[in-house]
N, CA, C, O and the ligand as a Tripos MOL2 file, in Angstrom:
@<TRIPOS>MOLECULE
protein
  321   319    81     0     0
PROTEIN
NO_CHARGES

@<TRIPOS>ATOM
      1 N          95.1530  124.0330  123.0740 N.3       1 MET1
      2 CA         95.4970  123.2140  121.9070 C.3       1 MET1
      3 C          96.9830  123.3980  121.5860 C.2       1 MET1
      4 O          97.4720  124.5270  121.5420 O.2       1 MET1
      5 N          97.6940  122.3080  121.3640 N.am      2 GLY2
      6 CA         99.1140  122.3770  121.0660 C.3       2 GLY2
      7 C          99.3760  122.7310  119.6200 C.2       2 GLY2
      8 O          98.4550  122.9190  118.8260 O.2       2 GLY2
      9 N         100.6470  122.8150  119.2980 N.am      3 GLU3
     10 CA        101.0280  123.1020  117.9270 C.3       3 GLU3
     11 C         101.8520  121.9500  117.3720 C.2       3 GLU3
     12 O         102.4080  121.1400  118.1130 O.2       3 GLU3
     13 N         101.9120  121.9030  116.0610 N.am      4 VAL4
     14 CA        102.6350  120.8340  115.3920 C.3       4 VAL4
     15 C         103.3480  121.4340  114.1810 C.2       4 VAL4
     16 O         102.8280  122.3370  113.5240 O.2       4 VAL4
     17 N         104.5420  120.9210  113.8960 N.am      5 VAL5
     18 CA        105.2020  121.2550  112.6330 C.3       5 VAL5
     19 C         104.6200  120.3090  111.5910 C.2       5 VAL5
     20 O         104.9070  119.1110  111.5820 O.2       5 VAL5
     21 N         103.8040  120.8720  110.7240 N.am      6 CYS6
     22 CA        103.0270  120.0610  109.7870 C.3       6 CYS6
     23 C         103.8780  119.6930  108.5790 C.2       6 CYS6
     24 O         104.5330  120.5440  107.9770 O.2       6 CYS6
     25 N         103.8550  118.4050  108.2360 N.am      7 ARG7
     26 CA        104.6710  117.9650  107.1000 C.3       7 ARG7
     27 C         104.0770  118.4250  105.7740 C.2       7 ARG7
     28 O         104.8190  118.6430  104.8160 O.2       7 ARG7
     29 N         102.7670  118.5760  105.6970 N.am      8 ARG8
     30 CA        102.1570  118.9420  104.4180 C.3       8 ARG8
     31 C         102.3840  120.4140  104.0810 C.2       8 ARG8
     32 O         102.8080  120.7440  102.9730 O.2       8 ARG8
     33 N         102.1030  121.2950  105.0380 N.am      9 CYS9
     34 CA        102.2050  122.7310  104.7300 C.3       9 CYS9
     35 C         103.5210  123.3340  105.2250 C.2       9 CYS9
     36 O         103.8550  124.4620  104.8640 O.2       9 CYS9
     37 N         104.2660  122.5980  106.0440 N.am     10 GLY10
     38 CA        105.5660  123.0670  106.4950 C.3      10 GLY10
     39 C         105.5010  124.1370  107.5670 C.2      10 GLY10
     40 O         106.5330  124.6860  107.9530 O.2      10 GLY10
     41 N         104.3060  124.4450  108.0550 N.am     11 GLN11
     42 CA        104.1250  125.5080  109.0380 C.3      11 GLN11
     43 C         103.9790  124.9160  110.4420 C.2      11 GLN11
     44 O         103.6200  123.7510  110.6110 O.2      11 GLN11
     45 N         104.2690  125.7510  111.4400 N.am     12 THR12
     46 CA        103.9320  125.4030  112.8170 C.3      12 THR12
     47 C         102.5400  125.9450  113.0850 C.2      12 THR12
     48 O         102.3240  127.1560  113.1280 O.2      12 THR12
     49 N         101.6000  125.0300  113.2660 N.am     13 ARG13
     50 CA        100.2090  125.4390  113.3190 C.3      13 ARG13
     51 C          99.4710  124.6410  114.3760 C.2      13 ARG13
     52 O         100.0020  123.6580  114.8910 O.2      13 ARG13
     53 N          98.2410  125.0530  114.7090 N.am     14 PRO14
     54 CA         97.4740  124.3050  115.7140 C.3      14 PRO14
     55 C          97.3400  122.8340  115.3380 C.2      14 PRO14
     56 O          97.0370  122.4920  114.1950 O.2      14 PRO14
     57 N          97.5700  121.9810  116.3170 N.am     15 ALA15
     58 CA         97.4960  120.5360  116.1140 C.3      15 ALA15
     59 C          96.0580  120.0670  116.2900 C.2      15 ALA15
     60 O          95.1910  120.7980  116.7680 O.2      15 ALA15
     61 N          95.8400  118.8270  115.8870 N.am     16 LEU16
     62 CA         94.5710  118.1820  116.1800 C.3      16 LEU16
     63 C          94.4730  117.9400  117.6830 C.2      16 LEU16
     64 O          95.4860  117.7440  118.3550 O.2      16 LEU16
     65 N          93.2630  117.9560  118.1990 N.am     17 ALA17
     66 CA         93.0640  117.7620  119.6330 C.3      17 ALA17
     67 C          93.3440  116.3200  120.0380 C.2      17 ALA17
     68 O          93.7010  116.0400  121.1830 O.2      17 ALA17
     69 N          93.1780  115.4170  119.0910 N.am     18 GLN18
     70 CA         93.4240  113.9990  119.3730 C.3      18 GLN18
     71 C          93.6690  113.2720  118.0690 C.2      18 GLN18
     72 O          93.4280  113.8190  116.9930 O.2      18 GLN18
     73 N          94.1490  112.0390  118.1580 N.am     19 ALA19
     74 CA         94.3670  111.2430  116.9590 C.3      19 ALA19
     75 C          93.0380  111.0980  116.2180 C.2      19 ALA19
     76 O          92.0370  110.6990  116.8120 O.2      19 ALA19
     77 N          93.0270  111.4230  114.9200 N.am     20 PRO20
     78 CA         91.7560  111.4380  114.1910 C.3      20 PRO20
     79 C          91.3180  110.0730  113.6860 C.2      20 PRO20
     80 O          90.1970  109.9260  113.1990 O.2      20 PRO20
     81 N          92.1940  109.0650  113.7960 N.am     21 LEU21
     82 CA         91.8640  107.7180  113.3250 C.3      21 LEU21
     83 C          92.3290  106.7130  114.3600 C.2      21 LEU21
     84 O          93.2640  106.9830  115.1130 O.2      21 LEU21
     85 N          91.6810  105.5490  114.4050 N.am     22 PRO22
     86 CA         92.2240  104.4620  115.2190 C.3      22 PRO22
     87 C          93.4030  103.8170  114.4990 C.2      22 PRO22
     88 O          93.6220  104.0760  113.3160 O.2      22 PRO22
     89 N          94.1490  102.9930  115.1910 N.am     23 GLY23
     90 CA         95.2020  102.2250  114.5440 C.3      23 GLY23
     91 C          96.5000  102.9970  114.4000 C.2      23 GLY23
     92 O          96.6920  104.0450  115.0170 O.2      23 GLY23
     93 N          97.3920  102.4580  113.5700 N.am     24 LYS24
     94 CA         98.7710  102.9470  113.5210 C.3      24 LYS24
     95 C          98.8840  104.3600  112.9760 C.2      24 LYS24
     96 O          99.8120  105.0860  113.3330 O.2      24 LYS24
     97 N          97.9500  104.7650  112.1120 N.am     25 TRP25
     98 CA         98.0810  106.0850  111.4890 C.3      25 TRP25
     99 C          97.6660  107.2200  112.4050 C.2      25 TRP25
    100 O          98.1250  108.3490  112.2300 O.2      25 TRP25
    101 N          96.8080  106.9470  113.3770 N.am     26 GLY26
    102 CA         96.2790  108.0090  114.2410 C.3      26 GLY26
    103 C          97.3640  108.8620  114.8790 C.2      26 GLY26
    104 O          97.3760  110.0800  114.7020 O.2      26 GLY26
    105 N          98.2960  108.2240  115.6370 N.am     27 PRO27
    106 CA         99.3380  109.0270  116.2950 C.3      27 PRO27
    107 C         100.2740  109.7030  115.3030 C.2      27 PRO27
    108 O         100.8000  110.7800  115.5860 O.2      27 PRO27
    109 N         100.4900  109.0830  114.1380 N.am     28 VAL28
    110 CA        101.3580  109.6870  113.1160 C.3      28 VAL28
    111 C         100.7270  110.9860  112.6230 C.2      28 VAL28
    112 O         101.3970  112.0140  112.5190 O.2      28 VAL28
    113 N          99.4520  110.9290  112.3260 N.am     29 ILE29
    114 CA         98.7420  112.1230  111.8470 C.3      29 ILE29
    115 C          98.7440  113.2010  112.9250 C.2      29 ILE29
    116 O          98.9950  114.3740  112.6470 O.2      29 ILE29
    117 N          98.4630  112.7950  114.1430 N.am     30 GLU30
    118 CA         98.4070  113.7590  115.2420 C.3      30 GLU30
    119 C          99.7510  114.4720  115.4040 C.2      30 GLU30
    120 O          99.7910  115.6630  115.7150 O.2      30 GLU30
    121 N         100.8510  113.7430  115.1950 N.am     31 ALA31
    122 CA        102.1860  114.3100  115.4160 C.3      31 ALA31
    123 C         102.7090  115.0850  114.2150 C.2      31 ALA31
    124 O         103.6310  115.8870  114.3650 O.2      31 ALA31
    125 N         102.1430  114.8680  113.0150 N.am     32 GLN32
    126 CA        102.7600  115.3960  111.7930 C.3      32 GLN32
    127 C         101.8310  116.2680  110.9550 C.2      32 GLN32
    128 O         102.2620  116.7930  109.9280 O.2      32 GLN32
    129 N         100.5790  116.4420  111.3540 N.am     33 THR33
    130 CA         99.6060  117.1290  110.5050 C.3      33 THR33
    131 C          98.8670  118.1900  111.3130 C.2      33 THR33
    132 O          98.4190  117.9330  112.4310 O.2      33 THR33
    133 N          98.7460  119.3840  110.7380 N.am     34 CYS34
    134 CA         97.9880  120.4360  111.4160 C.3      34 CYS34
    135 C          96.4870  120.2210  111.1830 C.2      34 CYS34
    136 O          96.0790  119.4710  110.2970 O.2      34 CYS34
    137 N          95.6960  120.8890  111.9890 N.am     35 ALA35
    138 CA         94.2400  120.7010  111.9150 C.3      35 ALA35
    139 C          93.6980  121.1240  110.5500 C.2      35 ALA35
    140 O          92.7820  120.4900  110.0260 O.2      35 ALA35
    141 N          94.2590  122.1940  109.9700 N.am     36 ASP36
    142 CA         93.7660  122.6670  108.6760 C.3      36 ASP36
    143 C          94.0540  121.6510  107.5670 C.2      36 ASP36
    144 O          93.2020  121.3950  106.7170 O.2      36 ASP36
    145 N          95.2620  121.0750  107.5810 N.am     37 CYS37
    146 CA         95.5960  120.1020  106.5380 C.3      37 CYS37
    147 C          94.7890  118.8170  106.7230 C.2      37 CYS37
    148 O          94.4220  118.1780  105.7370 O.2      37 CYS37
    149 N          94.5100  118.4330  107.9540 N.am     38 TRP38
    150 CA         93.6350  117.2800  108.1600 C.3      38 TRP38
    151 C          92.2680  117.5500  107.5400 C.2      38 TRP38
    152 O          91.6930  116.6810  106.8830 O.2      38 TRP38
    153 N          91.7570  118.7470  107.7510 N.am     39 GLN39
    154 CA         90.4500  119.0950  107.1700 C.3      39 GLN39
    155 C          90.5130  119.0470  105.6480 C.2      39 GLN39
    156 O          89.5570  118.6280  104.9950 O.2      39 GLN39
    157 N          91.6430  119.4780  105.0840 N.am     40 ALA40
    158 CA         91.8010  119.4100  103.6290 C.3      40 ALA40
    159 C          91.7540  117.9560  103.1600 C.2      40 ALA40
    160 O          91.1640  117.6520  102.1240 O.2      40 ALA40
    161 N          92.3800  117.0560  103.9310 N.am     41 TRP41
    162 CA         92.3280  115.6390  103.5640 C.3      41 TRP41
    163 C          90.8980  115.0810  103.6790 C.2      41 TRP41
    164 O          90.4570  114.3150  102.8210 O.2      41 TRP41
    165 N          90.1900  115.4650  104.7260 N.am     42 VAL42
    166 CA         88.8150  114.9810  104.8910 C.3      42 VAL42
    167 C          87.9910  115.3420  103.6570 C.2      42 VAL42
    168 O          87.1820  114.5410  103.1880 O.2      42 VAL42
    169 N          88.2020  116.5580  103.1300 N.am     43 GLU43
    170 CA         87.4800  116.9760  101.9300 C.3      43 GLU43
    171 C          87.9430  116.2020  100.7000 C.2      43 GLU43
    172 O          87.1300  115.8140   99.8600 O.2      43 GLU43
    173 N          89.2580  115.9800  100.5960 N.am     44 GLU44
    174 CA         89.8000  115.2160   99.4730 C.3      44 GLU44
    175 C          89.3030  113.7610   99.5330 C.2      44 GLU44
    176 O          88.9700  113.1660   98.5080 O.2      44 GLU44
    177 N          89.2600  113.2110  100.7310 N.am     45 GLN45
    178 CA         88.7870  111.8350  100.8890 C.3      45 GLN45
    179 C          87.3330  111.7240  100.4330 C.2      45 GLN45
    180 O          86.9590  110.7610   99.7630 O.2      45 GLN45
    181 N          86.5260  112.7040  100.7940 N.am     46 THR46
    182 CA         85.1310  112.7060  100.3580 C.3      46 THR46
    183 C          85.0490  112.7370   98.8350 C.2      46 THR46
    184 O          84.2200  112.0530   98.2340 O.2      46 THR46
    185 N          85.9230  113.5450   98.2130 N.am     47 ARG47
    186 CA         85.9610  113.6130   96.7610 C.3      47 ARG47
    187 C          86.3400  112.2530   96.1610 C.2      47 ARG47
    188 O          85.7210  111.7970   95.1990 O.2      47 ARG47
    189 N          87.3590  111.6120   96.7370 N.am     48 LEU48
    190 CA         87.7890  110.3030   96.2350 C.3      48 LEU48
    191 C          86.6800  109.2630   96.3780 C.2      48 LEU48
    192 O          86.4280  108.4760   95.4660 O.2      48 LEU48
    193 N          86.0310  109.2730   97.5250 N.am     49 ILE49
    194 CA         84.9720  108.2940   97.7730 C.3      49 ILE49
    195 C          83.8490  108.4760   96.7550 C.2      49 ILE49
    196 O          83.2830  107.5010   96.2610 O.2      49 ILE49
    197 N          83.5340  109.7320   96.4470 N.am     50 ASN50
    198 CA         82.4480  110.0050   95.5040 C.3      50 ASN50
    199 C          82.8500  109.7400   94.0570 C.2      50 ASN50
    200 O          82.0810  109.1640   93.2880 O.2      50 ASN50
    201 N          84.0580  110.1640   93.6900 N.am     51 HIS51
    202 CA         84.4570  110.1160   92.2870 C.3      51 HIS51
    203 C          85.0450  108.7830   91.8830 C.2      51 HIS51
    204 O          84.8920  108.3590   90.7380 O.2      51 HIS51
    205 N          85.7240  108.1080   92.8190 N.am     52 GLU52
    206 CA         86.3500  106.8300   92.4860 C.3      52 GLU52
    207 C          85.6160  105.6590   93.1200 C.2      52 GLU52
    208 O          86.0540  104.5120   93.0360 O.2      52 GLU52
    209 N          84.5010  105.9680   93.7510 N.am     53 ARG53
    210 CA         83.6500  104.9410   94.3550 C.3      53 ARG53
    211 C          84.4270  104.0370   95.3010 C.2      53 ARG53
    212 O          84.2570  102.8170   95.3020 O.2      53 ARG53
    213 N          85.2760  104.6560   96.0990 N.am     54 LEU54
    214 CA         85.9990  103.9010   97.1210 C.3      54 LEU54
    215 C          85.1190  103.7780   98.3570 C.2      54 LEU54
    216 O          84.5130  104.7510   98.8060 O.2      54 LEU54
    217 N          85.0610  102.5760   98.8940 N.am     55 LEU55
    218 CA         84.2270  102.3100  100.0620 C.3      55 LEU55
    219 C          85.1140  102.0690  101.2780 C.2      55 LEU55
    220 O          85.8280  101.0670  101.3340 O.2      55 LEU55
    221 N          85.0750  102.9790  102.2560 N.am     56 PRO56
    222 CA         85.9210  102.7870  103.4440 C.3      56 PRO56
    223 C          85.6100  101.4930  104.1990 C.2      56 PRO56
    224 O          86.4370  101.0160  104.9750 O.2      56 PRO56
    225 N          84.4360  100.9300  103.9780 N.am     57 SER57
    226 CA         84.0840   99.6720  104.6510 C.3      57 SER57
    227 C          84.7810   98.4670  104.0190 C.2      57 SER57
    228 O          84.8480   97.4000  104.6300 O.2      57 SER57
    229 N          85.3000   98.6310  102.8000 N.am     58 GLU58
    230 CA         85.9920   97.5370  102.1130 C.3      58 GLU58
    231 C          87.4880   97.5800  102.4380 C.2      58 GLU58
    232 O          88.1380   98.5960  102.1930 O.2      58 GLU58
    233 N          88.0450   96.4890  102.9870 N.am     59 PRO59
    234 CA         89.4700   96.5350  103.3790 C.3      59 PRO59
    235 C          90.3940   96.9470  102.2420 C.2      59 PRO59
    236 O          91.3280   97.7150  102.4730 O.2      59 PRO59
    237 N          90.1710   96.4670  101.0310 N.am     60 GLU60
    238 CA         91.0550   96.8280   99.9170 C.3      60 GLU60
    239 C          90.9450   98.3130   99.5810 C.2      60 GLU60
    240 O          91.9420   98.9680   99.2770 O.2      60 GLU60
    241 N          89.7350   98.8270   99.6400 N.am     61 HIS61
    242 CA         89.5260  100.2520   99.3670 C.3      61 HIS61
    243 C          90.1250  101.1030  100.4800 C.2      61 HIS61
    244 O          90.6900  102.1690  100.2360 O.2      61 HIS61
    245 N          89.9860  100.6020  101.7180 N.am     62 ARG62
    246 CA         90.5200  101.3500  102.8520 C.3      62 ARG62
    247 C          92.0420  101.4470  102.7290 C.2      62 ARG62
    248 O          92.6330  102.4740  103.0600 O.2      62 ARG62
    249 N          92.6660  100.3740  102.2510 N.am     63 LYS63
    250 CA         94.1150  100.3790  102.0570 C.3      63 LYS63
    251 C          94.5030  101.4630  101.0460 C.2      63 LYS63
    252 O          95.4770  102.1880  101.2520 O.2      63 LYS63
    253 N          93.7480  101.5670   99.9700 N.am     64 VAL64
    254 CA         94.0120  102.5980   98.9660 C.3      64 VAL64
    255 C          93.8410  103.9910   99.5840 C.2      64 VAL64
    256 O          94.6570  104.8840   99.3570 O.2      64 VAL64
    257 N          92.7820  104.1600  100.3600 N.am     65 LEU65
    258 CA         92.5470  105.4710  100.9790 C.3      65 LEU65
    259 C          93.6780  105.8460  101.9340 C.2      65 LEU65
    260 O          94.0820  107.0080  101.9930 O.2      65 LEU65
    261 N          94.1880  104.8700  102.6810 N.am     66 TYR66
    262 CA         95.2950  105.1620  103.5980 C.3      66 TYR66
    263 C          96.5520  105.5320  102.8180 C.2      66 TYR66
    264 O          97.3070  106.4130  103.2310 O.2      66 TYR66
    265 N          96.7750  104.8610  101.6960 N.am     67 GLU67
    266 CA         97.9390  105.2070  100.8710 C.3      67 GLU67
    267 C          97.8010  106.6230  100.3110 C.2      67 GLU67
    268 O          98.7590  107.3960  100.2950 O.2      67 GLU67
    269 N          96.5960  106.9440   99.8530 N.am     68 ARG68
    270 CA         96.3520  108.3020   99.3380 C.3      68 ARG68
    271 C          96.5200  109.3360  100.4470 C.2      68 ARG68
    272 O          97.0690  110.4160  100.2280 O.2      68 ARG68
    273 N          96.0400  108.9880  101.6380 N.am     69 MET69
    274 CA         96.1280  109.8890  102.7820 C.3      69 MET69
    275 C          97.5950  110.1550  103.1290 C.2      69 MET69
    276 O          97.9890  111.2990  103.3500 O.2      69 MET69
    277 N          98.3970  109.0880  103.1740 N.am     70 ALA70
    278 CA         99.8130  109.2390  103.5310 C.3      70 ALA70
    279 C         100.5270  110.1110  102.5050 C.2      70 ALA70
    280 O         101.3730  110.9310  102.8620 O.2      70 ALA70
    281 N         100.1800  109.9330  101.2120 N.am     71 ALA71
    282 CA        100.8080  110.7340  100.1620 C.3      71 ALA71
    283 C         100.3250  112.1840  100.2290 C.2      71 ALA71
    284 O         101.1140  113.1130  100.0570 O.2      71 ALA71
    285 N          99.0350  112.3740  100.4780 N.am     72 PHE72
    286 CA         98.4530  113.7160  100.5280 C.3      72 PHE72
    287 C          99.0480  114.5230  101.6850 C.2      72 PHE72
    288 O          99.3660  115.7030  101.5340 O.2      72 PHE72
    289 N          99.1920  113.8740  102.8360 N.am     73 LEU73
    290 CA         99.6530  114.5770  104.0460 C.3      73 LEU73
    291 C         101.1660  114.4780  104.2320 C.2      73 LEU73
    292 O         101.7150  115.0370  105.1820 O.2      73 LEU73
    293 N         101.8490  113.7560  103.3090 N.am     74 LEU74
    294 CA        103.3080  113.5690  103.3840 C.3      74 LEU74
    295 C         103.6910  112.9340  104.7190 C.2      74 LEU74
    296 O         104.6750  113.3250  105.3460 O.2      74 LEU74
    297 N         102.9090  111.9620  105.1370 N.am     75 LEU75
    298 CA        103.1480  111.3210  106.4300 C.3      75 LEU75
    299 C         104.3920  110.4430  106.3760 C.2      75 LEU75
    300 O         104.7110  109.8470  105.3470 O.2      75 LEU75
    301 N         105.0770  110.3790  107.4950 N.am     76 ASP76
    302 CA        106.2710  109.5430  107.6320 C.3      76 ASP76
    303 C         106.0390  108.5840  108.7910 C.2      76 ASP76
    304 O         106.2050  108.9380  109.9580 O.2      76 ASP76
    305 N         105.6500  107.3570  108.4380 N.am     77 LEU77
    306 CA        105.3160  106.3650  109.4690 C.3      77 LEU77
    307 C         106.5360  106.0300  110.3140 C.2      77 LEU77
    308 O         106.4200  105.7960  111.5160 O.2      77 LEU77
    309 N         107.7080  106.0080  109.6800 N.am     78 GLU78
    310 CA        108.9280  105.6470  110.4100 C.3      78 GLU78
    311 C         109.3600  106.7770  111.3330 C.2      78 GLU78
    312 O         109.9590  106.5320  112.3800 O.2      78 GLU78
    313 N         109.0610  108.0110  110.9510 N.am     79 GLY79
    314 CA        109.5600  109.1580  111.7020 C.3      79 GLY79
    315 C         108.6270  109.6140  112.8160 C.2      79 GLY79
    316 O         108.8710  110.6360  113.4580 O.2      79 GLY79
    317 N         107.5620  108.8580  113.0430 N.am     80 ALA80
    318 CA        106.5820  109.2800  114.0550 C.3      80 ALA80
    319 C         107.1440  109.1200  115.4720 C.2      80 ALA80
    320 O         106.4560  109.4270  116.4470 O.2      80 ALA80
    321 ZN         99.4080  121.7910  107.6060 Zn       81 ZN81
@<TRIPOS>BOND
     1     1     2 1
     2     2     3 1
     3     3     4 2
     4     3     5 am
     5     5     6 1
     6     6     7 1
     7     7     8 2
     8     7     9 am
     9     9    10 1
    10    10    11 1
    11    11    12 2
    12    11    13 am
    13    13    14 1
    14    14    15 1
    15    15    16 2
    16    15    17 am
    17    17    18 1
    18    18    19 1
    19    19    20 2
    20    19    21 am
    21    21    22 1
    22    22    23 1
    23    23    24 2
    24    23    25 am
    25    25    26 1
    26    26    27 1
    27    27    28 2
    28    27    29 am
    29    29    30 1
    30    30    31 1
    31    31    32 2
    32    31    33 am
    33    33    34 1
    34    34    35 1
    35    35    36 2
    36    35    37 am
    37    37    38 1
    38    38    39 1
    39    39    40 2
    40    39    41 am
    41    41    42 1
    42    42    43 1
    43    43    44 2
    44    43    45 am
    45    45    46 1
    46    46    47 1
    47    47    48 2
    48    47    49 am
    49    49    50 1
    50    50    51 1
    51    51    52 2
    52    51    53 am
    53    53    54 1
    54    54    55 1
    55    55    56 2
    56    55    57 am
    57    57    58 1
    58    58    59 1
    59    59    60 2
    60    59    61 am
    61    61    62 1
    62    62    63 1
    63    63    64 2
    64    63    65 am
    65    65    66 1
    66    66    67 1
    67    67    68 2
    68    67    69 am
    69    69    70 1
    70    70    71 1
    71    71    72 2
    72    71    73 am
    73    73    74 1
    74    74    75 1
    75    75    76 2
    76    75    77 am
    77    77    78 1
    78    78    79 1
    79    79    80 2
    80    79    81 am
    81    81    82 1
    82    82    83 1
    83    83    84 2
    84    83    85 am
    85    85    86 1
    86    86    87 1
    87    87    88 2
    88    87    89 am
    89    89    90 1
    90    90    91 1
    91    91    92 2
    92    91    93 am
    93    93    94 1
    94    94    95 1
    95    95    96 2
    96    95    97 am
    97    97    98 1
    98    98    99 1
    99    99   100 2
   100    99   101 am
   101   101   102 1
   102   102   103 1
   103   103   104 2
   104   103   105 am
   105   105   106 1
   106   106   107 1
   107   107   108 2
   108   107   109 am
   109   109   110 1
   110   110   111 1
   111   111   112 2
   112   111   113 am
   113   113   114 1
   114   114   115 1
   115   115   116 2
   116   115   117 am
   117   117   118 1
   118   118   119 1
   119   119   120 2
   120   119   121 am
   121   121   122 1
   122   122   123 1
   123   123   124 2
   124   123   125 am
   125   125   126 1
   126   126   127 1
   127   127   128 2
   128   127   129 am
   129   129   130 1
   130   130   131 1
   131   131   132 2
   132   131   133 am
   133   133   134 1
   134   134   135 1
   135   135   136 2
   136   135   137 am
   137   137   138 1
   138   138   139 1
   139   139   140 2
   140   139   141 am
   141   141   142 1
   142   142   143 1
   143   143   144 2
   144   143   145 am
   145   145   146 1
   146   146   147 1
   147   147   148 2
   148   147   149 am
   149   149   150 1
   150   150   151 1
   151   151   152 2
   152   151   153 am
   153   153   154 1
   154   154   155 1
   155   155   156 2
   156   155   157 am
   157   157   158 1
   158   158   159 1
   159   159   160 2
   160   159   161 am
   161   161   162 1
   162   162   163 1
   163   163   164 2
   164   163   165 am
   165   165   166 1
   166   166   167 1
   167   167   168 2
   168   167   169 am
   169   169   170 1
   170   170   171 1
   171   171   172 2
   172   171   173 am
   173   173   174 1
   174   174   175 1
   175   175   176 2
   176   175   177 am
   177   177   178 1
   178   178   179 1
   179   179   180 2
   180   179   181 am
   181   181   182 1
   182   182   183 1
   183   183   184 2
   184   183   185 am
   185   185   186 1
   186   186   187 1
   187   187   188 2
   188   187   189 am
   189   189   190 1
   190   190   191 1
   191   191   192 2
   192   191   193 am
   193   193   194 1
   194   194   195 1
   195   195   196 2
   196   195   197 am
   197   197   198 1
   198   198   199 1
   199   199   200 2
   200   199   201 am
   201   201   202 1
   202   202   203 1
   203   203   204 2
   204   203   205 am
   205   205   206 1
   206   206   207 1
   207   207   208 2
   208   207   209 am
   209   209   210 1
   210   210   211 1
   211   211   212 2
   212   211   213 am
   213   213   214 1
   214   214   215 1
   215   215   216 2
   216   215   217 am
   217   217   218 1
   218   218   219 1
   219   219   220 2
   220   219   221 am
   221   221   222 1
   222   222   223 1
   223   223   224 2
   224   223   225 am
   225   225   226 1
   226   226   227 1
   227   227   228 2
   228   227   229 am
   229   229   230 1
   230   230   231 1
   231   231   232 2
   232   231   233 am
   233   233   234 1
   234   234   235 1
   235   235   236 2
   236   235   237 am
   237   237   238 1
   238   238   239 1
   239   239   240 2
   240   239   241 am
   241   241   242 1
   242   242   243 1
   243   243   244 2
   244   243   245 am
   245   245   246 1
   246   246   247 1
   247   247   248 2
   248   247   249 am
   249   249   250 1
   250   250   251 1
   251   251   252 2
   252   251   253 am
   253   253   254 1
   254   254   255 1
   255   255   256 2
   256   255   257 am
   257   257   258 1
   258   258   259 1
   259   259   260 2
   260   259   261 am
   261   261   262 1
   262   262   263 1
   263   263   264 2
   264   263   265 am
   265   265   266 1
   266   266   267 1
   267   267   268 2
   268   267   269 am
   269   269   270 1
   270   270   271 1
   271   271   272 2
   272   271   273 am
   273   273   274 1
   274   274   275 1
   275   275   276 2
   276   275   277 am
   277   277   278 1
   278   278   279 1
   279   279   280 2
   280   279   281 am
   281   281   282 1
   282   282   283 1
   283   283   284 2
   284   283   285 am
   285   285   286 1
   286   286   287 1
   287   287   288 2
   288   287   289 am
   289   289   290 1
   290   290   291 1
   291   291   292 2
   292   291   293 am
   293   293   294 1
   294   294   295 1
   295   295   296 2
   296   295   297 am
   297   297   298 1
   298   298   299 1
   299   299   300 2
   300   299   301 am
   301   301   302 1
   302   302   303 1
   303   303   304 2
   304   303   305 am
   305   305   306 1
   306   306   307 1
   307   307   308 2
   308   307   309 am
   309   309   310 1
   310   310   311 1
   311   311   312 2
   312   311   313 am
   313   313   314 1
   314   314   315 1
   315   315   316 2
   316   315   317 am
   317   317   318 1
   318   318   319 1
   319   319   320 2
@<TRIPOS>SUBSTRUCTURE
     1 MET1         2 RESIDUE 1 A MET
     2 GLY2         6 RESIDUE 1 A GLY
     3 GLU3        10 RESIDUE 1 A GLU
     4 VAL4        14 RESIDUE 1 A VAL
     5 VAL5        18 RESIDUE 1 A VAL
     6 CYS6        22 RESIDUE 1 A CYS
     7 ARG7        26 RESIDUE 1 A ARG
     8 ARG8        30 RESIDUE 1 A ARG
     9 CYS9        34 RESIDUE 1 A CYS
    10 GLY10       38 RESIDUE 1 A GLY
    11 GLN11       42 RESIDUE 1 A GLN
    12 THR12       46 RESIDUE 1 A THR
    13 ARG13       50 RESIDUE 1 A ARG
    14 PRO14       54 RESIDUE 1 A PRO
    15 ALA15       58 RESIDUE 1 A ALA
    16 LEU16       62 RESIDUE 1 A LEU
    17 ALA17       66 RESIDUE 1 A ALA
    18 GLN18       70 RESIDUE 1 A GLN
    19 ALA19       74 RESIDUE 1 A ALA
    20 PRO20       78 RESIDUE 1 A PRO
    21 LEU21       82 RESIDUE 1 A LEU
    22 PRO22       86 RESIDUE 1 A PRO
    23 GLY23       90 RESIDUE 1 A GLY
    24 LYS24       94 RESIDUE 1 A LYS
    25 TRP25       98 RESIDUE 1 A TRP
    26 GLY26      102 RESIDUE 1 A GLY
    27 PRO27      106 RESIDUE 1 A PRO
    28 VAL28      110 RESIDUE 1 A VAL
    29 ILE29      114 RESIDUE 1 A ILE
    30 GLU30      118 RESIDUE 1 A GLU
    31 ALA31      122 RESIDUE 1 A ALA
    32 GLN32      126 RESIDUE 1 A GLN
    33 THR33      130 RESIDUE 1 A THR
    34 CYS34      134 RESIDUE 1 A CYS
    35 ALA35      138 RESIDUE 1 A ALA
    36 ASP36      142 RESIDUE 1 A ASP
    37 CYS37      146 RESIDUE 1 A CYS
    38 TRP38      150 RESIDUE 1 A TRP
    39 GLN39      154 RESIDUE 1 A GLN
    40 ALA40      158 RESIDUE 1 A ALA
    41 TRP41      162 RESIDUE 1 A TRP
    42 VAL42      166 RESIDUE 1 A VAL
    43 GLU43      170 RESIDUE 1 A GLU
    44 GLU44      174 RESIDUE 1 A GLU
    45 GLN45      178 RESIDUE 1 A GLN
    46 THR46      182 RESIDUE 1 A THR
    47 ARG47      186 RESIDUE 1 A ARG
    48 LEU48      190 RESIDUE 1 A LEU
    49 ILE49      194 RESIDUE 1 A ILE
    50 ASN50      198 RESIDUE 1 A ASN
    51 HIS51      202 RESIDUE 1 A HIS
    52 GLU52      206 RESIDUE 1 A GLU
    53 ARG53      210 RESIDUE 1 A ARG
    54 LEU54      214 RESIDUE 1 A LEU
    55 LEU55      218 RESIDUE 1 A LEU
    56 PRO56      222 RESIDUE 1 A PRO
    57 SER57      226 RESIDUE 1 A SER
    58 GLU58      230 RESIDUE 1 A GLU
    59 PRO59      234 RESIDUE 1 A PRO
    60 GLU60      238 RESIDUE 1 A GLU
    61 HIS61      242 RESIDUE 1 A HIS
    62 ARG62      246 RESIDUE 1 A ARG
    63 LYS63      250 RESIDUE 1 A LYS
    64 VAL64      254 RESIDUE 1 A VAL
    65 LEU65      258 RESIDUE 1 A LEU
    66 TYR66      262 RESIDUE 1 A TYR
    67 GLU67      266 RESIDUE 1 A GLU
    68 ARG68      270 RESIDUE 1 A ARG
    69 MET69      274 RESIDUE 1 A MET
    70 ALA70      278 RESIDUE 1 A ALA
    71 ALA71      282 RESIDUE 1 A ALA
    72 PHE72      286 RESIDUE 1 A PHE
    73 LEU73      290 RESIDUE 1 A LEU
    74 LEU74      294 RESIDUE 1 A LEU
    75 LEU75      298 RESIDUE 1 A LEU
    76 ASP76      302 RESIDUE 1 A ASP
    77 LEU77      306 RESIDUE 1 A LEU
    78 GLU78      310 RESIDUE 1 A GLU
    79 GLY79      314 RESIDUE 1 A GLY
    80 ALA80      318 RESIDUE 1 A ALA
    81 ZN81       321 GROUP 0 **** ****
């Protein structure tokens, strides 16, 4: 397993084994997020889905979740 300089925690840590999402965000996350911070987002996403009733199947809700994800993980789409 490779390592990544994670934008969220600022540490050099084990990377994800593969892009965790399809589409444009997958490679960005893989290049900029450590496995532990991804897991933290997965838990936060579950909280958002439960508490704010966001439905990943709804395109508008999915857009909100991606925005929250980018802010949570401090992702830089341009810098990928
Ligand atoms: Zn991290």
